N, C-alpha and C positions, 0 to 999 in steps of 0.2 A: 822835403830833407834842402839844407843849404851845403856847401862845403865853401870853404875857407877862402876860395881863392871871390867868392861873392860877399866875405865879408869885409864894410866901413872901415877905415884907421882909427884907431883909438878906444876900438872895438874889443870885451874881452868875452870868448865862447870854449867851450867844453867839445873836446873831442868824444865823438860820438862812436865811430866807425872808423876802419879804412879800408878805402876801396884796390882792386890794383892785386896783382900778386909778384910773387919772386922775388928777387932782388931789387926792384924797386918798392915796395912797401917792406920789407929787410931794414933799405937805409932810411927810409921812413922813422921807421922803431926806432934804429939804432941814434936817430939822431934827438929821440926824447918822447918822442909824437906816437903817443899810444891812446889808449881809451880810458876817459876821467880824465885826462892832463888836462890844466886850464891853459891858450893860446891867445894870447895879449898882440894884434895887431896894431904895428909903430907905424909902419909908413909900406905906402904902398908905389912904386912908381909910374911916372907919366902913361907909358902905354899899359901897365898892369904887371911887369915882370921886370925884376922880383918882386916879390910878397916879404918885410922883412918883419917877423914876430919874436915874441917875447919865448921862451919854453924854459920852463923848471929851470929859470936866473939867468939865461943866456941867449943872447941873440943871435937868429939863425935866418939866413935867406933861403925864399924857398922858390923855384922856379913857378910858375902858373899852374902848367902840369900836375906836379908834384902837387901844389895846393888845392886842384879840381881832386883829388886821388881821398882828402880829408874830408872826412862827414861831418857839421858840427852843429851845438844848438844852443 
């Protein structure tokens, strides 16, 4: 299983599962990242933090720690 953190620039993936719990998981879901949604990785900063993605038609920056909680395929 891969996480969003491991996906290279320019790839589109589908969210399979969210790990983590409580407020962190809730915040990720509130940003529109839910099971079955397509996520396009636009940019990864030179040190890997943050990761810029496009979700549901809008752009979003995620911390590496948050991206590691998102299981994709």
